[in-house]
TORBA-388911 format. One line per 8 residues: number of its first residue (from 1); their letters; for each residue x negated, y negated, z of N, C-alpha, C, O. Coordinates in steps of 0.2 Angstrom, whole numbers, always signed. Atoms other than C-alpha are relative to their C-alpha. Layout:
TORBA-388911
NUM> a> X:Y:Z:X:Y:Z:X:Y:Z:X:Y:Z  ...
This chain:
TORBA-388911
1> ivvrknya> -3:+7:+1:+14:+18:+29:-4:-5:+4:-6:-10:+2  +3:+4:-5:+6:+11:+44:-8:-1:-2:-10:-7:-1  +7:+0:+2:-12:+15:+38:-1:-5:-6:-5:-9:-6  +1:+5:+6:-9:+6:+21:+1:-7:+2:-2:-11:-1  -1:+7:-2:-2:-9:+30:-6:-3:+4:-8:-9:+3  +6:+2:-4:-18:-10:+41:-5:-1:-5:-9:-7:-5  +5:+2:+6:-29:-9:+25:+2:-6:-3:-3:-10:-5  -3:+6:+3:-18:-22:+17:-2:-7:+4:-4:-12:+2
9> avdaslsh> +2:+6:-4:-21:-34:+32:-7:-1:+0:-9:-7:+0  +8:+1:+0:-40:-31:+32:-1:-4:-7:-5:-8:-7  +1:+3:+7:-40:-35:+13:+2:-7:+0:-1:-12:-3  -3:+7:+0:-29:-51:+16:-5:-4:+4:-6:-10:+2  +5:+4:-4:-41:-57:+30:-6:-1:-4:-9:-7:-4  +6:+1:+3:-56:-55:+19:+1:-5:-6:-3:-9:-7  -1:+4:+6:-48:-64:+4:+1:-8:+3:+1:-12:-1  -1:+7:-3:-44:-79:+16:-6:-3:+4:-5:-8:+7
17> lhkvevpd> +5:+3:-3:-61:-81:+23:-3:-6:-4:-3:-6:-10  +3:+6:+3:-69:-98:+20:-5:-3:+5:-5:-2:+11  +5:+3:-4:-84:-107:+26:+2:-7:+3:+5:-11:+0  -1:+6:-4:-83:-120:+40:-6:-4:+0:-11:-1:+3  +6:+4:-1:-95:-134:+39:-1:-3:+7:+4:-6:+9  +1:+3:-6:-103:-139:+55:-5:-6:+0:-10:-5:-3  +4:+5:+1:-110:-156:+56:-6:+0:+5:-6:+4:+10  +6:+0:-4:-128:-159:+62:+0:-4:+7:-3:-2:+12
25> tvtsdiqm> -1:+4:-6:-123:-172:+75:+7:+0:+2:+12:+1:-1  -6:+1:-3:-109:-174:+87:+4:-6:-2:+1:-12:-1  -3:+5:+3:-96:-185:+79:+6:-2:+5:+9:-7:+4  -6:+1:-5:-82:-184:+93:-2:-5:+5:-7:-6:+8  +1:+6:-5:-80:-199:+104:+4:+2:+7:+5:-2:+11  -3:-2:-6:-71:-188:+117:-5:+1:+6:-10:+4:+5  +5:-1:-5:-79:-190:+134:+3:+5:+5:+9:+5:+7  -2:-5:-5:-78:-175:+146:+0:-4:+7:-5:-7:+9
33> ppvvpdaa> -1:+3:-6:-72:-181:+163:-5:+4:+5:-7:+10:+4  +4:-4:-5:-83:-177:+178:+3:+5:+4:+9:+5:+4  -3:-6:-3:-81:-161:+188:+4:-3:+6:+9:+0:+7  -4:+3:-6:-76:-171:+204:+0:-8:-1:-4:-11:-4  +0:+7:+0:-71:-189:+205:-5:-4:+4:-8:-1:+8  +6:+4:-3:-83:-203:+210:+2:-1:+7:-3:-2:+11  -2:+1:-7:-73:-205:+226:-2:+6:+5:-1:+5:+11  +2:-6:-4:-79:-188:+232:-6:-1:+4:-10:-5:+2
41> pdfvkdvt> +6:+1:-4:-91:-187:+246:-6:+3:-3:-6:+7:-7  +6:-3:+3:-109:-183:+243:-1:+7:+0:-4:+10:-5  +0:-7:+0:-108:-165:+248:+4:+3:-5:+1:+8:-9  -4:-3:+5:-94:-162:+236:-4:-1:-7:-4:+3:-11  +3:+2:+6:-104:-171:+222:-6:+5:-1:-8:+7:-7  +7:-3:+0:-121:-162:+226:+1:+7:+0:-3:+11:-3  +0:-7:-1:-115:-145:+230:+6:+3:-3:+5:+8:-7  -6:-3:+2:-97:-141:+227:+1:-1:-8:+3:+4:-11
49> ammiaghg> -1:+2:+7:-97:-149:+210:-5:+5:-5:-3:+7:-10  +4:-4:+4:-112:-139:+204:+3:+8:+0:+2:+11:-5  -3:-6:+0:-103:-123:+209:+6:+1:-5:+7:+6:-8  -6:+0:+5:-87:-128:+200:-2:+0:-7:+1:+4:-11  +2:+0:+7:-97:-131:+184:-4:+6:-2:-6:+7:-8  +3:-6:+2:-105:-114:+185:-7:+0:+1:-11:+4:-2  +7:+1:-1:-122:-120:+190:-2:+1:+7:-8:-1:+9  +1:-1:-7:-122:-114:+208:-7:+4:+1:-10:+3:+6
57> dllpvskl> +7:-3:-1:-138:-103:+205:-6:-5:-1:-11:-3:+1  +5:+5:+0:-147:-119:+202:-1:-4:+6:-6:-9:+6  +0:+4:-6:-144:-126:+219:-6:+2:+4:-7:+8:+5  +5:-1:-5:-159:-128:+230:+3:+2:+7:+8:-1:+9  -2:-1:-6:-158:-121:+247:+1:-6:+5:+5:-6:+9  +0:+6:-4:-161:-138:+254:+6:-4:+0:+8:-8:+4  -7:+4:+1:-144:-144:+248:+5:+3:+5:+10:+0:+6  -5:-4:-4:-135:-131:+259:-1:-2:+8:-7:-3:+10
65> pddgtypt> +0:+2:-8:-131:-135:+278:-5:+5:+3:-4:+11:+2  +5:-4:-3:-145:-128:+289:+4:+5:+5:+2:+11:+5  -3:-5:-4:-132:-120:+301:+5:+4:-3:+9:+8:+0  -4:-5:+4:-122:-112:+287:+7:-3:+0:+12:+1:-3  -7:+3:+0:-106:-123:+290:+1:-5:-6:-4:-8:-8  -2:+5:+5:-97:-133:+277:+4:-5:+3:+8:-4:+7  -5:+5:-2:-88:-149:+279:+7:+2:-2:+8:+5:-6  -7:-2:+0:-70:-148:+281:+4:-5:-6:+1:-10:-7
73> attrwekr> -4:+4:+4:-56:-155:+269:-4:-2:-7:-3:-7:-10  +3:+1:+6:-67:-153:+253:+4:+3:-6:+3:+1:-12  -3:-3:+6:-55:-142:+243:+5:-5:-4:+7:-4:-9  -4:+4:+4:-44:-157:+239:-3:-4:-6:+0:-7:-10  +4:+3:+5:-58:-163:+228:-1:+5:-6:-3:+3:-11  +1:-5:+5:-58:-147:+218:+6:+1:-5:+12:+0:-2  -5:-1:+5:-48:-145:+202:+2:+7:-1:-1:+11:-6  -1:-7:+0:-41:-128:+205:+7:+1:-1:+12:-3:+0
81> diaqevpv> -7:-2:+1:-25:-119:+201:+0:+8:+1:-5:+11:+1  -2:-7:-1:-17:-102:+203:-1:+3:-6:+3:+1:-11  +1:-3:+6:-23:-90:+190:+7:+4:-2:+11:+6:+2  -6:-3:+2:-9:-83:+179:+0:+8:+1:+5:+11:+3  +1:-7:-2:-16:-65:+182:-6:+0:+5:-11:-2:+4  +5:+0:-5:-25:-61:+198:-3:+8:-1:+1:+12:+0  +3:-7:+1:-37:-46:+195:+0:+4:+7:-1:+1:+12  +0:-4:-6:-35:-32:+208:-3:+7:-2:-2:+10:-7
89> weedlciq> +3:-7:+0:-45:-16:+211:+5:+5:+1:+6:+7:+7  -6:-4:-1:-30:-5:+208:-2:+7:+3:+1:+10:+7  +2:-6:-3:-41:+10:+212:+0:+0:+8:+0:+5:+11  +0:+1:-7:-43:+3:+230:+6:+1:+3:+7:+1:+10  -6:-1:-3:-25:+5:+233:+2:+7:+2:+6:+9:+5  -1:-7:-1:-27:+24:+234:+0:+1:+8:-5:-2:+12  -1:-1:-8:-22:+30:+252:-2:+7:+2:-1:+9:+7  +2:-7:-1:-30:+47:+250:+5:+5:+3:+3:+9:+7
97> cgschyac> -5:-4:-2:-14:+56:+252:-1:+7:-3:+2:+12:+0  +2:-6:+3:-20:+70:+240:+6:+2:-4:+6:+8:-7  -6:-2:+5:-3:+70:+230:-3:+2:-7:-1:+7:-10  +2:-1:+6:-12:+69:+214:-5:+6:-1:-4:+10:-6  +4:-6:+0:-25:+82:+218:+4:+7:+0:+2:+11:-3  -4:-6:+0:-12:+95:+223:+5:+1:-5:+8:+6:-6  -5:+0:+6:-1:+91:+208:-4:+2:-6:-1:+4:-11  +4:-1:+6:-16:+94:+196:+0:+8:-1:-2:+11:+3
105> pvvevned> +0:-7:+1:-14:+111:+188:-7:+3:-1:-8:+9:+0  +7:-2:+1:-33:+112:+184:-3:+2:+7:-7:+6:+7  +3:-1:-7:-37:+111:+203:+2:+7:+2:-1:+10:+6  -3:-6:-2:-26:+126:+205:-4:+6:-2:-4:+11:+1  +4:-6:+3:-36:+137:+193:-7:-1:+0:-11:+4:-1  +7:+1:+0:-53:+129:+195:-2:-3:+7:-1:-10:+7  +2:+3:-6:-59:+126:+213:-6:-5:+0:-7:-9:+4  +6:+5:+1:-75:+117:+206:+2:-6:-3:-2:-11:-3
113> ylgpaafn> -2:+6:+4:-65:+104:+197:+1:-6:+5:+4:-5:+11  +0:+6:-5:-67:+87:+206:+7:-3:+1:+8:-5:+7  -7:+2:-1:-49:+82:+203:+1:-8:-1:-4:-12:-1  -2:+7:+2:-40:+65:+199:-2:-5:+5:-4:-10:+4  +2:+5:-5:-43:+57:+216:-7:-2:+0:-9:-7:+1  +8:+1:+1:-62:+59:+214:-1:-4:-6:-6:-8:-6  +1:+3:+7:-61:+53:+196:+2:-7:+1:-1:-12:-2  -3:+6:-1:-51:+38:+202:-5:-4:+4:-7:-10:+2
121> aayrftvd> +6:+4:-4:-65:+33:+215:-6:-1:-5:-9:-6:-4  +5:+0:+4:-78:+37:+202:+0:-6:-5:-5:-9:-6  -1:+5:+4:-71:+25:+190:-1:-7:+3:-4:-11:+1  +0:+7:-4:-69:+11:+203:-7:-2:+1:-9:-8:+0  +6:+2:-2:-87:+12:+208:-5:-1:-7:-10:-5:-7  +4:+0:+6:-94:+15:+190:+1:-7:-4:-4:-10:-6  -1:+6:+4:-86:-1:+183:-2:-6:+5:-2:-12:+3  +2:+5:-5:-92:-11:+199:-7:-2:-2:-12:+2:-2
129> trdnagke> +7:+3:+2:-107:-22:+193:-5:+0:+5:-11:+0:+4  +4:+0:-5:-114:-21:+210:-3:+7:+2:-8:+8:+6  +3:-7:-1:-117:-2:+209:-5:+1:-4:-5:-1:-10  +6:-2:+4:-133:+5:+203:+0:+7:-2:-5:+9:-5  +0:-7:+2:-128:+23:+201:+6:+2:-5:+8:+7:-6  -5:-1:+5:-115:+21:+187:-2:+5:-5:+3:+9:-7  +2:-5:+5:-124:+31:+174:-1:+7:+3:+2:+12:+0  +0:-7:-3:-128:+45:+186:+7:+3:+2:+8:+9:+1
137> rleltsel> -7:-2:-2:-110:+45:+191:+4:+3:-7:+8:+7:-7  -2:-2:+7:-105:+46:+172:-2:+7:-2:+2:+11:-4  +2:-7:+2:-116:+61:+170:+3:+5:+4:+4:+11:+1  -3:-5:-5:-109:+70:+185:+7:+1:-3:+9:+7:-3  -7:-1:+2:-91:+67:+179:+1:+3:-7:+6:+4:-10  +0:-3:+7:-96:+73:+161:-1:+7:+0:+0:+10:-6  +2:-7:+0:-101:+90:+166:+7:+5:-1:+12:+4:+2  -6:-4:+1:-89:+104:+160:+1:+5:+6:-4:+7:+9
145> gvgvwdcv> -1:-4:-6:-81:+114:+173:+2:-4:+6:+6:-2:+11  -2:+4:-6:-80:+100:+186:+2:-7:-2:+5:-10:+2  -1:+7:+2:-79:+84:+176:+7:-2:-4:+11:+3:-4  -6:+2:+3:-66:+74:+166:+2:+3:-6:+8:+3:-8  -1:-3:+6:-67:+84:+151:+5:+6:+1:+7:+9:-4  -5:-5:-1:-57:+98:+159:+7:-2:+2:+11:+2:+3  -7:+3:-1:-42:+87:+162:+4:+2:-6:+2:+2:-12  -5:-2:+5:-27:+94:+152:+5:-5:-2:+9:-4:-6
153> kcfecaea> -5:+6:+2:-18:+77:+150:+7:+2:+2:+11:+0:-3  -7:-1:-2:-2:+83:+159:+4:-5:+3:+10:-5:+3  -3:+6:-3:+1:+67:+168:+3:+1:+7:+7:-3:+9  -3:-2:-7:+6:+76:+184:-3:-4:+5:+1:-6:+10  +3:+5:-5:-6:+65:+194:+3:-6:+0:+4:-9:+5  -4:+7:+0:+2:+49:+188:+7:+1:+3:+9:-4:+6  -7:-1:-3:+19:+56:+192:+0:+1:+7:+5:-2:+11  +0:-1:-7:+14:+61:+209:-3:-5:+5:-1:-6:+11
161> cpkdinpi> +3:+6:-4:+5:+45:+215:+5:-4:+2:+9:-7:-1  -5:+5:-3:+15:+35:+227:-2:-7:-1:+3:-11:+1  +2:+7:+0:+5:+20:+224:-1:-3:-8:-3:-8:-9  +0:+2:+7:+7:+20:+205:-7:-2:-3:-8:-7:-7  +7:+2:+2:-12:+20:+202:-2:+3:-7:-6:+0:-10  +1:-4:+6:-11:+32:+187:-7:+2:-1:-11:-1:-5  +7:-3:+0:-27:+42:+189:-2:+2:-8:-8:+2:-9  +1:-2:+7:-25:+49:+171:-3:-6:-4:-7:-5:-9
169> ekitklhn> +3:+6:+4:-29:+31:+164:-7:-1:+2:-11:-2:-2  +7:+0:-2:-45:+31:+174:-4:+5:-3:-10:+4:-5  +4:-6:+4:-50:+48:+167:-1:-2:-7:-7:+0:-9  +1:+1:+7:-47:+42:+150:-6:-6:-1:-10:-6:-6  +5:+5:+1:-58:+26:+153:-7:+3:+2:-12:+1:-1  +7:-3:-1:-72:+37:+160:-2:+4:-7:-8:+4:-8  +2:-3:+7:-71:+47:+143:-3:-5:-4:-8:-4:-7  +2:+5:+4:-73:+31:+134:-7:-3:+2:-11:-4:-2
177> mqfeqgva> +6:+2:-3:-87:+25:+145:-6:+5:-1:-12:+3:-3  +5:-5:+1:-97:+41:+143:-2:+0:-8:-8:+1:-9  +2:+1:+7:-96:+39:+124:-4:-6:-1:-9:-6:-5  +3:+6:+1:-101:+21:+125:-7:-1:+2:-11:-4:-1  +7:+0:-3:-116:+24:+136:-4:+6:-2:-10:+7:+1  +4:-5:+2:-122:+39:+127:-1:+6:+5:-5:+10:+4  +0:-5:-5:-118:+51:+141:+4:+6:-2:+2:+12:+0  -4:-6:+2:-105:+62:+133:-4:+5:-4:-8:+4:-8
185> rpnvatkh> +4:-6:+3:-113:+79:+129:+4:+4:-5:+10:+5:-4  -3:-3:+5:-109:+88:+113:+3:+7:+3:-1:+11:+5  -4:-6:-2:-96:+102:+118:+6:+0:-4:+8:-5:-7  -7:-1:+4:-79:+108:+112:+4:-6:+2:+8:-8:-2  -4:+5:-2:-71:+95:+123:-1:-7:-3:+3:-10:-6  +1:+6:+3:-80:+80:+117:+1:+0:-8:+3:-5:-11  -1:+0:+7:-79:+86:+99:+7:+0:-2:+9:-2:-7  -8:+0:+1:-60:+88:+101:+2:-8:+0:+6:-10:-4
193> aegflrgm> -1:+7:+0:-60:+69:+106:-2:-3:-7:+1:-7:-10  +3:+3:+6:-71:+65:+91:+5:+2:-6:+6:-2:-11  -4:-2:+5:-60:+76:+80:+7:-3:-1:+10:-4:-6  -6:+3:+0:-44:+67:+85:-1:-7:-4:+3:-8:-8  +1:+6:+4:-51:+50:+79:-2:+2:-7:+0:-2:-12  +1:-2:+7:-58:+59:+63:+6:+1:-4:+7:-1:-9  -6:-2:+4:-41:+66:+59:+4:-6:-1:+7:-7:-7  -4:+6:+1:-32:+49:+62:-3:-4:-6:+1:-7:-10
201> kkygylde> +3:+4:+5:-45:+41:+50:+1:+3:-7:+2:+0:-12  +0:-4:+6:-44:+55:+37:+7:+1:-3:+8:+0:-9  -7:-2:+2:-25:+59:+37:+5:-6:+1:+10:-6:-2  -5:+5:-2:-17:+44:+45:+5:+3:+5:+9:-1:+8  -5:-3:-5:-8:+56:+57:-4:+6:+4:-10:+8:+2  +3:-5:-4:-13:+69:+70:+1:+7:-2:+7:+10:-3  +0:-7:+2:-17:+86:+63:-4:+5:+5:-10:+5:+5  +3:-4:-6:-20:+98:+78:-4:+6:-2:-9:+7:+1
209> adivtyse> +4:-5:+2:-26:+112:+68:-6:-2:-3:-11:+2:-2  +6:+3:+2:-39:+101:+60:-5:-1:+6:-11:+0:+5  +4:+2:-6:-45:+96:+77:-3:+7:+3:-9:+7:+5  +3:-7:-3:-47:+115:+82:-6:+2:-5:-11:+4:-2  +5:-2:+5:-57:+119:+66:-6:-5:+1:-12:-2:+0  +6:+5:-1:-68:+103:+69:-4:+1:+6:-10:+1:+6  +3:-1:-6:-71:+106:+87:-3:+7:+2:-8:+8:+5  +2:-7:-1:-73:+125:+87:-2:+4:-6:-5:+9:-5
217> gylgmykh> +3:-4:+6:-77:+130:+69:+6:+5:-2:+10:+7:+2  -5:-5:+2:-67:+142:+59:-1:+7:+3:+4:+10:+5  +0:-6:-4:-74:+157:+68:+3:-1:+7:+6:+4:+10  -3:+1:-7:-70:+150:+85:+8:-1:+0:+11:+0:+5  -7:+1:+0:-53:+146:+79:+4:+7:+0:+10:+7:+3  -4:-7:+0:-48:+165:+78:+2:+2:+7:+6:+6:+8  -2:-2:-7:-48:+166:+97:+7:-2:+2:+10:+0:+7  -7:+3:-1:-32:+156:+96:+6:+3:-4:+11:+2:-3
225> lktavkmm> -5:-3:+4:-23:+167:+84:+5:+4:+4:+11:+3:+2  -5:-4:-4:-15:+178:+97:+5:-5:+3:+11:-4:+4  -4:+5:-3:-9:+162:+106:+5:-3:-5:+11:-5:-4  -5:+3:+6:-2:+155:+89:+5:+4:-1:+11:+2:-2  -6:-5:+2:+8:+171:+86:+5:-1:+6:+11:+0:+4  -4:+0:-5:+15:+170:+103:+4:-7:+0:+10:-7:+2  -4:+7:+0:+20:+151:+101:+5:+1:-6:+11:-2:-5  -5:-1:+6:+28:+156:+84:+6:+4:+3:+12:+3:+1
233> kagpgsiy> -6:-4:-2:+39:+169:+93:+4:-3:+5:+10:-2:+6  -3:+3:-6:+43:+159:+108:+4:-6:-2:+9:-8:+1  -3:+6:+1:+48:+143:+100:+2:-1:-8:+1:+3:-12  -2:+1:+7:+56:+136:+84:-6:-2:-5:-11:-4:-2  +6:+1:+5:+45:+134:+68:+0:+5:-5:+3:+10:-5  +1:-5:+6:+40:+142:+52:-7:-2:-3:-9:-8:-3  +7:+1:+4:+23:+144:+43:+2:-4:-6:-3:-7:-9  -1:+4:+6:+32:+135:+29:+2:-7:+2:+4:-11:-3
241> glpgrfgr> -2:+7:-3:+37:+120:+40:+7:-1:+0:+11:+3:-3  -7:+2:+0:+53:+111:+43:+0:-7:-2:-4:-11:-2  -1:+7:+2:+60:+95:+36:-1:-5:+6:+2:-4:+11  +1:+5:-5:+54:+80:+46:+3:-7:-2:+6:-7:-7  -2:+7:+1:+57:+62:+47:-3:-3:-6:-8:-1:-8  +2:+3:+7:+55:+51:+31:-1:+5:-5:-5:+4:-10  +0:-5:+5:+57:+67:+21:-6:+4:+0:-7:+8:-5  +6:-4:+0:+40:+74:+26:+1:+7:+3:+6:+8:+7
249> qtrfpadr> +0:-6:-3:+36:+91:+32:-2:-1:+7:-8:-4:+8  +2:+0:-7:+35:+93:+51:-3:+7:+1:+1:+12:+1  +4:-6:-1:+22:+106:+55:-1:+1:+7:-3:-4:+11  +1:-1:-7:+20:+114:+72:-7:+3:+1:-10:+6:-4  +7:-2:-1:+2:+117:+79:-1:+7:-1:-6:+9:-4  +1:-7:+1:+5:+136:+79:+0:+2:-7:-4:+6:-10  +0:-2:+7:+10:+136:+61:-6:-2:-4:-8:+2:-8  +6:+2:+4:-5:+126:+55:-6:+4:+2:-10:+5:-2
257> tldrcfmt> +6:-5:-2:-17:+137:+65:+1:+6:-4:-5:+9:-6  +0:-6:+4:-10:+152:+57:-2:-1:-7:-5:+3:-10  +2:+1:+7:-11:+144:+40:-8:-1:-1:-10:+2:-6  +7:+1:+1:-29:+139:+43:-4:+7:+0:-8:+9:-3  +3:-6:+0:-33:+157:+48:+1:+4:-6:-4:+7:-9  -1:-3:+6:-25:+164:+33:-4:-2:-6:-6:+1:-11  +4:+3:+6:-34:+152:+21:-7:+2:+0:-10:+1:-5  +7:-2:+0:-51:+158:+27:-1:+7:-3:-7:+9:-4
265> f> +1:-7:+2:-48:+176:+21:-1:+0:-7:-3:+5:-10
């Protein structure tokens, strides 16, 4: 239903597109007010006003005071206001307590895994435009066995963080940045992420068995058969499915994995 509504919204948008004529000459008689009033001192007009207008890079050095000092009482000429949202480097709030690191189950089984605290710091410096090692850092965090693709998305790091930094959010952003910058390497983990998006586009819902076959292939899927059988024995479910919401069948991952295995015989 949601997918059909999305398609309908796109079609409606296309049907309402119309050309907007733009005149060759400016016809508006609205005059833009000056950046600072005429009563402002020369320094504010020549220096501060240029910065406020976004042309600070055009200021010659000769306009700036030789001793590096600025005249006082100049802010009263600036048209400033408090922003509705103040950007904060949330990652900088980390106090290096190690709570997220020791709460991570991957760290417990893999001593080479960098861990959520390291990924939080990696994201902070990678998105910083002043940093020149962003791509190199993305390549490091994309390696299997140590990088972000070994995260199991359990959210234990987010629950353990006393500063509410949410390291799992930064790990997800690193995932996206690796794809956007062409750093993500083809492997089971990256194909799993691609399969997630592919399944949503293809079916309109998450089909976990389809993700397994897409990321590992039908032959690779058989290594999960034993786990699927254990899941069937341990929890509720049936290979025939159970009635779900909206009258549809609710299928469990183990059920669908078994179905796919049987279908290939």
